[in-house]
N, C-alpha and C positions, 0 to 999 in steps of 0.2 A: 528500656532504651535510654541511653545517656542524653544529657542536655545537648551535647555536641552533635550527637546523631540526629536528634529531633531538629536541631537548627539547620542541618544540611538539607532538609526537605522544604524549607521556606525561602523562596527567592522571588525575584520580580515577576516571573511568569504567573505567579498566583494572584497578582493584583489585577482585577478586572476593571476596565474603564467603562463607565456608563454615560457620562455627559460632562460638560464644562463647568467652570466655577463662577462665571460672571454674576448669576442672580443673587449671590450671598450679600454683597454690599448694598444692592438695591433694596432687598427685602430681608434684612437680617432676622426679623421676628419670626419668619417662617422656619428658620433653622435653629434658633436658640430661645424661642418663646417670647422674648422682649428685648428692648435695649436698655432696660432699667438694671437695677442691682442683681435681679435674678438672672437675667441674660448674661451679664458680666461674669458671674460665677459659673454659669453654664460652660463657659470656655474652659475653666479649670476642670470641671467635671468630665468634659470630653477627654482631656489628656490623662486624668487619673484613671478613667474607665479603660483607656487603651493599655495602661500599665497593668490594671487588674485583669484584663483579658489575657495578657501574657502569663500572669500568675495562674489563672484558671486553666490555661493550657499546660501548666507545669514547667513553664520556661523562666518565670521570675519569682523571686522571694521578697523583693522590696519595692515599694513605691513611695517617693518622697516629694514634698512640696516645699519650696523655699520662697518666701516673700522678700524681695530685694528692696533696698533703700530707695531706689529710683522709681519704684512703682511697678516693676516687672515681676513676673511669676516664673519660677523655674520648676518644671515637673520632670522627675527622673524615674527610670525603672532599670532593673538589671536583667531584662529579658533578652531576646535575640537581637534587638535593634531593627529599625526599619530597613528593608533590603536596600543595598547600595548598588547592586548590579543594574545594568541597563534593561528597561522594560521593552519588550519586543514591539508592542503596538504604538507606544508614545515616543519611543526613541530617547526617552529621558531616563535618568536613574529612578530606581524605586522610590527613593526619598522625595525627589522632585515631583514624581507622579502622584504620590500620596498627598503632598502638601499643596499642589496647585490645581488638581483636577477633582471636581466634585464627584462623589460616588465612586472614587477610586480607592480600593482597600482590599485587604486580604480576608474579608469577612463575608464574601458572597458565594461560598461553596467551592472556591478554588483550591482548598486544601490547606490554607494558611491557619485557619482556626476551626476547631470542632464546635466550640462554645464561645460565644462572644456577646457582650452587651452593646458594643459599637456596631449595631446592625447596618446602618446606612452608609458607612464609610465616609460620612461628611465631616466627622469630628475634627480631625487635625487640619483638614483643608479649610473648614469654616473658621477655626482659630486663626489660621494664617491670613485668611481674607480680611478678618476684622481686627488685625493687629497692625499698628503703625510700623512695628519692627518685630521680626521673629528670627531667632537663631536656633538651628537644630544641630546637635552633636550626636553622632551615632558611633557606637563602639562595637566592632565585629571584625572577624578575620584577622585579628592581631593589629588592626589599625584604628585610629581615631579620625572620623570624617566630620566635616563642618560645612554648613551652608547658611547664608543669610538672606532674609526676605524683607520686603517692605510692602504693605498693603496687598499681600499675596503674590507679589512679583519677585522672582529671584534677583538678588543683587550680586551674588557671586555664584560660581558653579560649585558643585559638590567636590570638596578637596580633601585629600589626606593631609592632616595637620600634625601627625605624629603616630607613634606606636602605642598600643594599649593591650593589656592582657585581660581586660574586662569586656563584658558585652552589655548592650542596653541602649536606650534612647534618652536624650536629655534635650528638652525644649524650653527655651526662654522666650517669653512673648510680652509685648507692650500693647495693651488694648488701645484701639484707636479712640481718642477723646472726641473725635468728630462724629462718632457713631453712638457712643454710650452716654447716658445721662450722668454717670459717674464712673470713674476708673479707680476708685478706692476699694480694695479688696478687704474682706472682713476675716480676721484670723479665726474667730470662733466658728464662723460658718464653714470654713474649709476644714477646721479641726473636726467638726461634727461629721462631715462627709467622710473623712479618712477613718474616723472611728467606726462608722457604719461598714465601710469596706473591709476593715480588719475583722469585724464580727462575722461578716459574710464569707470571708475567704480564710478558712483555717490554715494556719501556717505562714501567712504573709505578714510582713511588718510594714506598717505605714507610719509616716512621720511628717511633721511640719516644723518649720523654723521661720521666725520673723526676725530678719537681720537687724532691723531698726530698734526693736524693743529687746531683743535677746531672748524672747519667749520661744520655747521649743517643747514638743511633746511627741511621743511615739506610742503606737499601739501594736499589740500582738496577742491574739486570743486563740489558744489551743482548743478551747471548747466551742468555737464558732458561734452558731446561732443560739446554742444553749446559754452561752455567756451573755448574748444579746438579750434574751428573755429575762435573765436574772438582772441585767442592768435596767431594763424597762420597769421591772417590778421593785426596784431598789427602794423607792419611797413608800411602798404599799405593804400592807399586811397580807401575806400569801396564805391561801387556803391550806397548802401543804408544801413543804420544801422540795418535794420531788418534782422534776421537770420531765414531761413526756418528750421524747426525741426519737425521730426516725430518719434514716437516710437510705433511700432505695433507688436503684436504677430500673427503669422500665423502657425497653427498647433502646432508643438512642438518647433518652432524657433521664435526668436525675431529679428526684423529689426529696426535699429535705424540710422537715417540719419540727418546730419546738413550741411547746405551749405550757402555760402554768396559770392557774386561777388566783385572783386576789379578792379582797373583801370590798372592792369599790363597786359602783353601779354602772360603770362605763366599760367599753371594750377597747383594747388597743391591739389591732392586728396589722402587721406590716407585711406587705406582699412584694416579692422581688422576683425578677426573671433575669438570669445571668448577671446577678448582682446589681441590676438596675431597679431602683425603687419605682413601683407602680402605684402612686397615691390613689388612683381611681380603680385599683384592683384589676379585675379581668377574669379570665377563665380559671386560673389557678385558685383565686379567692372563692369563686362560685363552687368549685369542686370541694374545697376545704369545708365551706359552710354546710353544704349539703350532707357530707359525710359526718361531720361533727353532730349535727342535729339528729340524724338517723341513728347513729351509734349510741348516743346518750339515751334517746327514747327507747331503743331496743333493750339496752341494759336495764333501764328503770323498770320496764314492764316484765322482763324476764325475772327480775329479783323482787317483784311485788312492791316496788317503790311508787309506781303509778298503777292505780286500780283499773280494772277492766272498763268501768263506766266513765273514768276520767279521761279528758282530752289530752293529747300529746303536748309536751312542752314545745313552744314555738322556737324558731331559730334565735330570736331576740332573747328569750329566756335562757337558752343554752349558752349564749355568748356574754351574759352579764358578768363582769369581773374577769373576762378572759384576756390574757396577754399571749399573743402568738406571733411567730415569725414563719412565713412560708417562703421558701426559696426553691425555685425550679431552674434547672439548667437544661437548655435545649439547643439544637443546632441551628434552627431557623425561626427565631422569635418574630412574631408579627405584632409590632407595636403600633399604637395609634399616634402617628406623627413623630417627629424627631425628638420631642421632649419625653416620649415613651411613658406616658401616664397610665396606659392601660394595655394589658396583654390580650391579644385576640385569638391565639391558637386554640381551636376547639378541642383538639386531641388532649391538650394539657388538662382540661377539666376532668376527663376520664382518668388520666394518670393519677392526679392528686386525689380524686375521690376514691380510687382503688386502694392507694397506699394508706391514706388516712383511715378509710373504713376498716381495712383489715387489721392494721397495727394498733390503732387506738382502741379497737375492740379487745385485742389481746391485752393491752395495757390496763384497761378497766377491770378485766377479769383477774389479772394478776395483782392488782392494787385495789382490793375491795374497799378499804377505808377511804382512799382518795376518791374512788368512784362515788361512794355514798355522799361525800362532802360536795362533789360537783353536782350530783343530782339534787341534793337538798337545796343548794344555792339556786338551781334552776327552778325548783318548786316554789321557793320564796319569791323569786322574781315573777313567776306566773301569778301568784296570789296578789303581788303588788300591782302587776299589770291589770288584773281584773278590777282591783280596787280603784286604780287610776281611771280605767275605762268607765266605771260606775260614776266616779266623781266628775269626769269630763261630761258624760251623758247628762248628769244631773244639772250641771251648770249650763249646758247647752239648752236643756229643757227650760231653764229659767231665763234663757236669752242673755246669759252673761258673756259667752264667748262669741256667739253668732247673732245674726239679726241686724236690724238697721240701727239700733241704738248704740251710742258710744259711751264710754265711762263718764259719769257725771262730773268728775274732777278734771277731765280733759278739756282744756281750752283749745279747740281745734282751729286750724287755719282755714281760710276761705278757699284756697286753691285745692283743686282735686287732681292736680298733676303731680305724681310722686317725685318726679325729677326736680320740681321747683319747691317741694315741701320739706320742712325739717321739723323734727320733734325734739324738744328740750325736756329731758328727764331731770327734774329739779328736786333737790333735797329740801323737804319741809314746805309747809304752807306759807311761811313768811316770805321766803325767797320766791316761791311760786307766785305769790301776789305781786311782787315787784316785777317778775318776769312777764306776767300777764299784762301788767300796766305799761311796760316799756317796749314790748315786742312789735314786730311788723306782722299784724294779724293776717295779712294776705298769705304769707309763706311760712310763718313760724307758729307751731303748736306748742303748748306747754302742758306737761303732765307732772304735777307735784306728787312726790311719794312721801309718806309719813313714816318716820323712824327707820330702823335698820331693815333692809330687805332680807328675806329668808336666805340662809346659806344653802344653796341647792347642791353643793358638793356632797353633802351627807343626807340628802333628802330625795326620796323617790317621787315620781310624778303625782301620786295620789295626795301626798302631803303638800306639794307645790300648789296643786289646784284648790287646796283649802286655804291658801294664803291670799288675802284680798289684794295686796300690792302687786303680787306676781300676776294674778288674773287680770287686774286692771291694765298692766303693761302689755300682756299678750293681746288683750282686746284692742288696745290703742294701736298696736303695730299692724294688726290685720292679717298676720301670717299663720295664725293657729298654733298648735303645739303638738309634738309627738307625731302620731300617724296622720294628723290633719295638717301638719306644717306644709306651707307652700309659699314660696317667695313671690308668686304671682299676686298675692294679696297685700304685699308690702305697701303701706300708705305713705311712707317718707323715705327719701333716698339719702337723708342725713339724719342720723339718730345721735343726739349729742347728750352725753352724761354731764350734767353741770352740778357740782357739789362744792361745799365750802373748801377753802384752801387750808385745811387742818387735818389732824389725824382721823377724826370721825368722818370727815368728808372723804378722805382717802379710803377708809374702810368701806364706806358705802359704794364707792366706785369699784373697789375690788369685788364686792358681792355681786354687783351688776355685771361686771366683766365675766365673772364665773358663770352667771346665768347665760349670757350670750354665747360663751365658749362651749358650754356643755349642751345647750338646747337649741341655740339658733346660730350655729357657726357659719352657715351660708351668708348671714348678714355681715359678719366680719370679713369673710372671704370676698364678698362683693364690694368691700370698701365703703360700707355705709355707716360704720360705727366710729364715733369720735368722742374725745374728751374735751370739754371746754376748759380753758385756762383763765380763771378770773385773776384780776390784779391782786398782788400782795400788798402794794403800797400806793399811796397817793401823795404826791408832792403838791401842796396847796400854794397857789400864787395869790398875790394881792390884787385888789381891784377886780375888774370884770374878766380878766384873762382866765382861760380854762386851766384846770389842774393838769398835771402830768401823772399818768397811771403807769406803774411799774409792775412787771410780772415775775421777777425773781431778784434775789439779793445781789447777784453779779451785775445785773442791769442797773439796779439802784446805785451801786457804787460808781459805775461808769457814767451814768447821767449826771450825778452830782459832780464828779471830777471834771467831766467835759464842760459842764456849765460854768464852774468856777474858772477854768482856763479861758473860756470864751469871754467871760466878763472882764478878766484881766487884760485880754487882747484888745477889747473895746474901750479900755481905759476907765472902766467903772471901778469904784472903790470897793475893795473887798476887805472887810474888817476881820483880821485874824483872831480877834478875841471872841468872835461869835462861833457857834457850832457850824459844821460844814453845810447843813441844810440852809441856814441863814446866809452863809457866805455865797451860796449858789443863787440867792435871791428869792428863796421860797419862804413862806410864812411858817409852815409846819410840815411834818411828815406823819401821815396816818398809816397805821398797819391794819389791814383788813383780815379778819378771821372768818367772817361769814358773809354769804351773799346778801343776807337780809340787812346788812349794815349799809348797803347802797340803795339809793332810791331808784325808781323805775328808769329814769333817764340815764343815770350813771351806769346801771346794770346793762342797759342796752348798748350804750356807747363803748363800754369796756369789754363786754363779754359776748354780746349777741349781734352787734353790727357787723355784717359781712365784710365791710371795708376796713375794719380795725381789729376785729377779734382775733384771738389766737386759738386755733383748733389743732388737736393732736389726733391724727388718724390711727386707729388701732389696727395692727396687722399681726398675723401669725405666720412668721417665716419658718418656724420649726415647731410643728405640732407636737412632736415627741417631747421637746423641752417644755413647751407650754403645759402639756398634760402633767408633767412632773411638778412644775411650779404650782399649778392650781391644786394638785393633790396635797402638796406639802403645806401651802398657805391656808387652804380652806378645809383641810382635814381635821383631825382630832387635836392637833398640837396648837392650842390657842396661843401659848406664849411665843411660839415661832412666828405666827401670823402677826401678833402685836408688835414684836421687835422689828420685823421686816417693814411693816407699814410706817412705824415711827421713824425708822432709819431712812427710808427711801421716798416717803411721800413728797417731800419738798424738792426732790431732785428730778422728778419726771419731766423730761423735755420732749422725748420721742418714744412713745410706748410701742415697742416692737417685741411682742411676746415670743 
């Protein structure tokens, strides 16, 4: 069927109306997750997903995003265009119905879409409701249509503004600054989303352009999710170059899977339903994992790689070093909430388990060398797991991880309320002594760590549990590790890494960040992890006046320049023969390299006093990118890590991994 013939079956009669739009502006978080930067970008995702839905249906080949200089975003696709004819129930055009009525869309079984990520039909209407201005242009039936809105209310009627031989939808919107904490869009964040969609939709071209900077990029992947797996493993040593791939239809659904193993100790599995990422997994992920574990164990036993008296490999063993992308396409996806974090369709579990079980078994039989490598990797993981369990049981028996006692080097706070308590992880005994002397003992606990922390990127759990500093940290936090990990035991709701402002300090911070990302990511996700930012400079005043502490070189120059100008305005004498520090009225400028150079009072006032300190919250906005960064930095390439830390250590202002 031609594109023109398909388009003839999509009209306003297929848009079903469920309820009105009013609640969106009252409770935007219910529809987009939050009013922060994530919610802001969710508006763009809704429009991109609508274009991708057209591509999934075979109606579009291009989806583009343009970041305009005035802060607006334009999203275009070359699909059929939102229906422009009158809707029988609302009496409005299909365009106005879709943009002004919540739960109005062509994705509820009316025949407009067989497969769609935009399940609820709230996407474009929510974008409209949360925009101070929105302009929609539709191209269909040889005409160009245009309508303008403000805060979800039409400002013009749908008008024909010219002739056009193309088809599709173009929406330009200005997010409402009164709703969102920020209205600044991030080029790289949108770029990443478009890259994902191009990987997931074979044959579609996605692109982005930032008008202000001139930056532009486009994606097109003929290999689809096979290319995606190759991208995810780009920085890793793969077990074999071959990628397992299967694409099968079962009833009215499609199951597509690609996987490849690497030599790391972690797994990267991305699950999608109708191109929507499900970070919390769901039924498709459960079916995949069940089949993977069963097939690997069956193959290993059948070929004598696991002996009769030996226990099966666990699911965790089978997934160590696994990179996989699971993509299911189904007509009626049941997501948990509008943000679609988890897929709930029970039938999908059976579909994925059937496809994965049958075809991965064929793959292992036909690729015995790859199969043996996968099984051997699982056997190594099993031995390491047993060693880790023995190490964990041993230190538990000794009361190291559990029991009433806390680490001897921990100077705990008197508060037992985690919400009021904070733990400073401090580099070295010298700085630890100053921190203990200057802290607020009611709410601030101090844990000094000696030397470099173990690089956990290249260490399994058994080796970690043999490291005193790691064990001390686990014990102090109270959350346990591995199978015993539980956020319920978290003793502090602010965990602050406080290291020297030099390359060694930055290295220690990176090692600790790697530990939290790999083994305690819920602490990062909960917003509990911070980096302290100690001052780099002290401008010393004469007399009894306090010094001025400066946290970066840009601030130093600004303070000196502003102080000189103020002195001139006040009529004070400024001797041009003196250096700029003296011209500003300071006795000297000190440069701090270590926390231990400050006494207890100075350390508290500059770095620990809640009223004056600078803390940087650690966030992971893109887990895929963070995984690649930690793999590169903390892997085997020492020179790469050294160069990165030396180059970037002094520029950290907002750590957003």
